[in-house]
C-alpha positions, 0 to 999 in steps of 0.5 A, a space after each residue: 069702815 075701811 079694813 086694810 093693813 095698808 090703810 096707814 100707808 095709804 093715808 100717809 101717801 095721800 097726805 104726802 101727795 096733798 103736801 106736794 100739790 100744795 108746794 107745787 101750787 105755792 112754789 110752782 111759778 118760781 120753779 118754772 113748773 107752772 105758767 100762771 094765767 096772767 103770763 098769757 092774759 086774755 088781752 094778748 089773744 084779743 086786741 093784740 092778735 097781730 094777724 088782723 086789723 082790729 076795729 076801735 071806736 071812740 065815743 067822746 062827748 066833746 071831741 073838738 074840745 078834747 083836740 083843742 086842749 091837746 097841749 094840756 095832756 089831761 085825761 077825759 072820759 070816753 067810751 070805747 068799742 073794741 072789736 064790737 065790745 063796749 067799755 065805759 068811762 075809759 080815760 083818754 088823753 093826747 100822747 107825745 112831746 115834739 110830735 104833739 107840738 108839731 101836729 098842733 103847729 101844722 094845724 092837724 089833728 092826728 095825735 097819738 093817744 093814751 087810753 087808760 081803763 082804770 083811770 076812772 073805774 077799776 076796770 080793764 080790757 081783759 086784764 089790760 090796764 093801759 095802751 096807746 094808739 100810735 099815729 105813725 108820726 114821721 113814719 110813712 111806712 106805718 112800720 117803724 114801731 111795729 118792726 122794732 118791737 117785733 125785732 125786740 120780741 124776737 130777741 127775747 127782750 120783754 117788749 110791748 105787744 102791738 097790733 093795727 087798729 082802724 079807729 073811728 071817732 063818734 061814728 066817723 073814720 079817723 084812720 089806721 093806728 098802731 095799738 101798743 101795750 103800755 108798760 104798766 101793771 099788766 105789762 109787768 105781770 105778764 113779763 115778770 110775774 105777780 111779784 115783779 120789781 120796779 119799772 121806770 121811764 127815765 126822761 129829762 125835764 130839759 135837754 139842756 140839763 146834764 141828765 146824768 140819771 137818764 144816762 144811768 150814770 152814778 153821781 151820789 147816794 142822794 135820791 134827789 140826784 135821780 129825780 128824772 128816774 124816780 119821778 117817772 116810776 110806774 109804781 110807788 117807790 119806797 126808800 128801799 127801792 131808791 137805795 137799791 137802784 142807786 147801788 145798782 148804778 154804783 156797781 154799773 159805773 164801777 165797771 166791776 162785778 156787773 152781773 150783780 147789777 145787770 141782767 147781762 144777757 137781756 141787756 146785750 140782746 136789747 142793744 143788738 136791736 137798738 144798735 141795728 135800728 140806729 135809734 138816735 132818739 134813744 139811750 145811745 143818742 143825744 137825748 138818752 131817753 125813750 126806754 124803760 128801766 126794770 129793776 128787781 132785786 138790784 138787777 137792771 134790765 133795759 126795755 124798748 120804747 118809741 121807735 118812730 124816729 129810728 132807722 136813722 130818721 132822727 135829725 137832732 145832733 146827727 152829722 151833716 148831711 143828715 140824709 147820708 144813708 150810706 153812713 147810717 146803713 154802715 153805722 158802726 155796731 161796736 162804737 155806735 156814736 161818740 155819745 155811747 162812751 157816756 152811756 155806762 149801760 152800754 160802754 161799761 158792758 162792752 169793755 168786758 171781753 166776755 160780754 163783748 163776745 156775747 154781743 157779737 154772738 147775739 148780733 150774728 144770731 139776730 142777722 141769721 135768724 131774722 134777716 138771712 132766713 127770710 123772716 123779715 121780708 116775709 113779715 113786711 110783705 104780709 103786713 103791707 098786704 094786710 094794712 094797705 087797704 086801710 092806709 089807702 082810705 086813711 082820712 087823717 094820714 100824714 102821707 099819701 098812699 103812694 108815699 106809704 108804698 115808697 116808705 115800706 120799700 125804703 125801710 125794707 131796703 134800709 134794713 136789708 142793706 143794714 143787715 149786709 153791713 152788720 154781717 160784714 162788720 162782724 166778719 171784719 170786712 167792714 170796720 165796726 168802729 168810728 175810728 176804723 170807718 174814719 180811716 177806711 170806708 172803702 168796703 162800705 155797703 152802698 146805700 145811695 139808692 135809699 133816700 131816708 126822708 122817704 120813711 117820713 119827715 117833718 116836711 110831710 106835715 106841711 102838706 096836711 091831710 091828703 
């Protein structure tokens, strides 16, 4: 038996300590005091270690039949071996819309792919449920998606992880691809915690439709008017989820009290990169798609996706000539295209003086820390050195090794000149609006040394596999 006049105090202290520990365990994540394991899942240190080229082997019973049915976009089972570790009955299907169609039209077989670990079983890759393999379609540099996601992550925008992989199919070399984390359950848990909100990938059925919902325009309170959003939800959607999102769009479109419906800091940082890379196949372009929309407690965030046609290499709806590199190197950072007026998540935010000032502040920080510091050039040089031996021997590449080297130099030159122009626009020496540039382009950064098609174009497909 313990004999101490302090025993009661000791017991009370122990009880209080136990209660404090219990509260910490229960509330520590919400209070930012505990970093749960899922925020740094094991797959981030394995497949998505971007410091090396990984190996990935696909074993499929009927690969020729799989390729022949690419237009069906249906899953079939395969086994994967990732860096020597085997996973059975993984779902695999072809990925893409125009890229898939064009690869097929030109008689090629280098498709981008989706791989889903829990399609047939409850398995995962060290916590990862799904990823894709990007085929570098219209990307001779092999860098467009890699750099865009790196820029977004640098600006603290929740972004897919990615890394390069050397792919084999049934024992035969298939080529160098970019593995990209798909924004689904694992992505949501990693970025937003176990109690994450809803995740959508708004997309049109037909580009000829109005697609107001893809543009995030409020029309009515009827959920049926937002089919392009709700049918592309990554998680089951309740009536409450629909009502909450529609209310957020109503607030956004009103232009008032925007902080109630938008994570302003995150969305501003997203648009800094989105505008910089001149992604006209995204929210600010004619299509208005290629983004993920995250909603939690009625607050919206914009998340990045699909940049193979960024860096001014998207031709649909672009001015003539489409390869006017000086035009796109100096693309106005404040009014990035006439269509931006019809995109409330950009236009209505930028009408607010304080948000517009924040946008300029964050744009300046991006230029200073990512480009003017030398970070960008170091990253490109290191990545080029790492992947060059694999590109040289890539049996399904859309371009030659020499085209790859030219592509890397072209995207490097474009970005550095784009950074120079953006700095001039921030400082007022170059007009930063469409109107201003129409009236006076004399101070433009000269981009005549850059030939945009060198980054990759559809015509490259006519040459077939090198």
